[in-house]
N, C-alpha and C positions, 0 to 999 in steps of 0.2 A: 771568534766564538761568541755566542750570545748566551749569557748565563742569568737565570732568574734567581736573585738572592732572596727576594721576598715576593710572594705571589699574593694577589687578591683572590677574592672568591671566584669560583668557576662560573661560567655563563649560567649553568642550571641552578647553582645555589643563589645566584643573584636574581634569577627570574621571579617577577612578582606573580601574584595569583591573577594572572591576566583574565581567566575565565570569569572569576568573581567580579573584577573591574569591569569587564565588558558588559556583563549582565546588569550590573548596577547602573552603569551610565546609560544603557539602552532603555532601562525603565524610566530614568529621570527625563531623558529626552522625549520619550513617548508621552509622559504625563504633562510636560510643559508644551509639547505640540498640541495636545488635546485641550488642556485646561488653561493655558496661558499664564497670566500673571498670578492667579490664585495658586498654581503649582509652584511658580518661583517663590511666592512668599512662604509656602509651607516648607519648601527645602531650605530657604534662608533661615526659618525659625528652627528647623531641625539641625542644620550643620553649623550656623553662625550665630544662632540665638539672636537674630536680628530681623525686626519687622517694623521699619519706619512707616510713616503715613505715605511717603513716596520714596521709591528707591532712587529716583533722579534728584540730584541735588539742585536746589534753587539758586539763583544769583546770590541771594543773601547768605545762604549756607556757604557757598564757595568764597564770597567776600570775607565771612567770618574765619574760615580756614586760613586764607592769606594773610588777614590781619592778625591772626595769633602767632604768626611764625617770626622769629627774630630776623632782623635785616640780613645778618650774615647768611642764614639759611637761604633767604630769598635770592641774595647775590650769588651764592654758590650753585643754586638750581639754574639760574639764568646763565652763568658762565658755562656750566656743562652743556645746557642746551644749545648755546652759541656754537660750541665745538662740534656737536653732533649735526646741527643744522647746516653749518659751513661745509662739512665733509659731504653730507648727503646732496647738497646743492651741487657741489663739484662733481659727485658721480652722476647726478642727473645730467649735467652739462655734457657728459661723455656719451649719453644717449642720443643719437642723432636720427632725425627723420631722414629718410632717403627716398629719391625718385630717380630711376635711371631708364634710359631707352635701350633695352637689351638687344633689339634689333630694329630696323627701320619700321616705325609705325606701332611699336609695342612698348608700352611704358608700364613698369612696375614700380611699386614703392611700398613703403611701411611708415606707419605713424606710431609714436609711442604715447599711449593714452593712459592716464591715471584711472584706477579703478574708482567707481563713483562714490562707494561707501565702505568704511572699515570699522570693525569693532576691535578695540584694543584692550586685551585683558591684562591686568597688572596684579601679580600674586602678592599676598600680604599675610600669609599664615605665620611661619616661624620669624621672618624678617619682613618689614615693609619695604617692598622693592621699588623705591622711588626711581631709581635708574631705569626700570623697565618702562615707566611712563614715558621718559625721554625717548627711548629707543623706538617705540612704536609710534606714539602721537607725533613727535617732532619730525620723524622720517616720513610718515604718511602725509603730513602737512607740506613737507618740502617736494614730495611727489606731485602735489597738487590735488590730492583727494578732496572731494567737495564736502563730504560729510564724515566726520570722524567722532565716534562715540567711544567712551572709555568706561571701564568698570574695575573696581578693586573691592575686596571684601572689607568689612569693618576691622579695625584693629583696636583691640581692647574696648570694644563697645561703641565705636564711633568711627566715622570716615577719618582716615589718617590725614591730618592737615598738609604734610609735605607731599603726599602722593596727589592729593587734590590740587595743590599749587602747581605741581609738575604737570598734570594733565591740563589744567587751565592755561598756564603759560605756554605750553607746547602747542595749544591750538584745538583742544577738543571742543566740539560743539555741544556735546551732551556728556554728563558726568553721572555715573551711577555708583552707588554704594551697595554692591552685592558681589558675591564671590562664587568660586567653584564652578561645577558643571551648570548650575542654574543660571549663572551670569552668562557663560558662553552660549548656552542655549537660547537665553532671552535675546541675546543680541543677533544670533544667527537666524533663529526662527521667527523672531518677533513676538510681541504680546499685544494686549489691547492698547498699551500706551507706548510701546517701543517699535518703531518701524525696523524690519530686519535689514541687516547689512549684507554686502556682497562678499566680504572677506573677514576672517578672524585671525588676529595675530597675538603673539604674546606667549611667554612661558607659564607653566603651572605645574601642579602635582600630576601623579599618574592618572588621576581621574579627569583632570582638565585635558591632558593629552589624549586620552581615549576619546573624550567628547569631540575633540577636533578631528580625530581620525574618523569617527562615525559620521560627522557632518560634512566631511570633505566631499565634494561633488555638488552638494546643495549650495555650499559656500566654498570660496578658496580659502587656503590656509598658508601660513608661512612655512612651517616644518613642524615635525613631531619632536618635542624636546624631552629628553630623559634627565637624569641626574647630572648635575654639573661635572665636567671631567677636566682634569689638568694634567699636562705631561711636561715635565722639566727635562730638557736635553742639556747636559752640562759636561764641561771638561774640568781639568784642574785649575782653570781660572776662576771657578766658582767655589766659594767656601761653604761649609756645611750650614752655617747660620742662614745664609740667603737661600739655599736649597730647601731647608726646613721651613722657613717663613712662607716661601712661595708654594710649597706643597700644602701646608696646613691652612694657609690663607684661603684656599679654595675648598679644602675638605670640610671646612666649617658650614658649607652650604647644607649639608645633611649626611646622614649616616650611609647613604648610598652612593656618595660621590667618589669616583676613583681618582686617586692621586698617584702619579707614576714618576719615578727618577729613572732617567736612562742616562747612563754615563760610561765613559771609558776610563774613569778614575777609580782605582781601588780604594784610594784614601777617602774620597768623597763619599763612596758607597758605604764605607764602614762608619764614617763620622756623621752622617746625616741622621740615623735613627737615634743617636745620642743627643743631637741637637733638637730633634723633634720632641723627645722626652722632656728636655729643658723647657722647651716653648709650652708644651702642654701642662707644665706645672703651674703656670700662672695665667694663661690665656682665658678670658671669661667664657669663650665658646668652646672650651676644651672638651667637654662632655660629648658634644656632637663630633667634633673634629677627631677625637680619640677613637670613637667607634668607626668613623669613616676610614681612618688610617689602618686601624686593626683589621678590618673586613676587606677593604678595597685598595690599600696602599701596596705599591709594588716598587721594588728596586731591580733594575735590570743592568747588568754589567756587560759592555762590548769591548772589543779589542780595538776596533777601528771607527773613524768618522763615517765611512760608508755604511758599516753596520748600523750605526745609530740612525742614519737617514732611512735605511730599509726598515729598521724596527719601528721608527717613528711613523712611517707610512703605513705599516701594517696595523698599528694601534689606531690611527686615524682619529686622534683626540680633538675634542672641542677646542681647548686652548693648548697651544704649544709654545712654551717659553724656551728661548734659546739662550743659554747662559754659557757661551763658549767664546774663544778668542776671535773666531771668524764666523759670526752668525749669519752673514750673507751667504755662506756656502749652503746653509739649509734653505734660505729663501730661494736659492737658484735650483736646488735639487729635490726638495720635498714637494709632494704633490697632494697629500691627504691631510688636511687640518682645517679646523673651523676658522681660527685666526692665529697668526704668528705674532710673538712678541720678542723682538730682536734685540739682544743685548742686555747687560746687567742694569742699565739705567731705566728700563721699563719693566712692566709686570702686568699680570692679568688683571689686577684691580684698577689699573689705569683705564684699560679697555672696558671693564665692567662699569665704570662709573662716569668717566669724564673726558677722556682724551679725544673722542670724536668717532671712532669706529663703533659699529653696532654689536651689542653683547648678546643678542639673540642668535645662537650659533648651533650648528648640527652636532648631535650627540650619537651614541651607539653605532659608531662607524659610518654614519651618513656622510661624513666628510669625503668619503670615496666618490660621491656623485653630486653633492650640492654644496653651496656655500651657505652663508647665514642670511639673516634678514638685512636688506638694504633697500635703498630708494627704488631700485629696479624691480623688487618684489611687488611693489604697489603699481607697477606699470604694465600695461598690455602692449605688447608689439604686434600691431594689426596690419595685415597686408592689404593692398588694393592693386587693381590692374585696369588698364585702359588700352583699347586698341584704336588707333588714330586713322587708319586707312582701310579702303576696301581690300586692297592687295594684301596687307598684313592679316586681316580677318580670314580671307579665303585660304591663304597659305597655312596658317596655323590650324584652320579648320580641316584641311586635307590630312595633316598629321593626326589630329585629334580623332578624326573619323576612323582612320585605319587602326588606331590605338584602342578605341572603344570596341570596335569589332573583335579584336583579339579577346577582350573580356566579356563578349557577349552582352554589352550594355547597349541595347537598341535605342532607348530613349536618349542616352548620352550622345550616341552617334548622330541621331536626328538633329540635336542642337548644333552639332558641327556641320552637318549637311546642309541645314537651313542657311547657315551663313556662306557656305560655298555657293549655294544657288543664288542667294541675294547678292553677294559681293564679288563673286568670282567673274572672270571675263566671259562674256557671252559670245558664242560662236555664231556667225551668220548675221 
């Protein structure tokens, strides 16, 4: 039996004012499409109180950012980027171009081609998301993207040095200090000084997500990301302190972040709220985390492992941490998750910051049908075909002609019939 000991807000209660967000974003996009950089500057002044001589950082400004960082920070950024780059390159190596002769004289194939240009958005509102620069810029570079531009809002009145360093070291060709919808729009639509890109990636707030939604089609996107989600699946091998830390460690992202404990241990279910209260008594981000846990925290008690698997798949969380005696059971049986974190020695923070997997992941149950950002998202698998012999062309043509006739496509049929006439065996 599955029992909800603590419930979060209902879907209706959590729903944002999407109509207002949609209309606001639509207006901003329209202004930027019409007025270009003038509109970008106006919105930057309005939302970020930021209006530099140029939104694009010069080589000198980039060098100043890098030069002002302690060596340990630079070393840590480079360590994280090495892990992310190595895994992305290993993933890319798994993407093979193919060419096969499917029947005599007929050759089919595909090539994996990188997108030509990408805009990487790095959020920096409540927290300067240095790691998001790694996840987008480094991965795009590993894919072979020719032009990578990156944008992040100013942080406390200036470009954040560590974000700039991460963008630069990751391989960004152009770096911009601008945020929000105006940054996404400028990269996607272009301005007088910014050439538009083919794809926009990166997380952001509800307005950024809505901008990506409205721009999709004119440019590609990675996915639509909502508030960060975490699901802890634990048995009695997990203690309350670890469950509390791993729940609240993600709840601090924002007041809308769901944090769910799914367990078959009554003791853990009872003790975790006590451990959470203790943690929130001293954690510097307690104000945000407490609101998230109060509004969106859940505790679900199950009787069996299989119930936990089924409930985990129903929740389809962005991050799923497995703190059980046999974490591989969930690896082999679960199907709906953004990323799995298997065993007590790992955690979501490792994946968020440094271990090498990508932290841009599906939320709002999108894990039912998509994975997260990875090197393959920056690749296009494009097919081609070649017919080598007259006999093959005429034979395929005969099938094609009849199939076109079924659909009343006369022009298509004539394409096939021409090949039959040209390359078929002539009688007499």
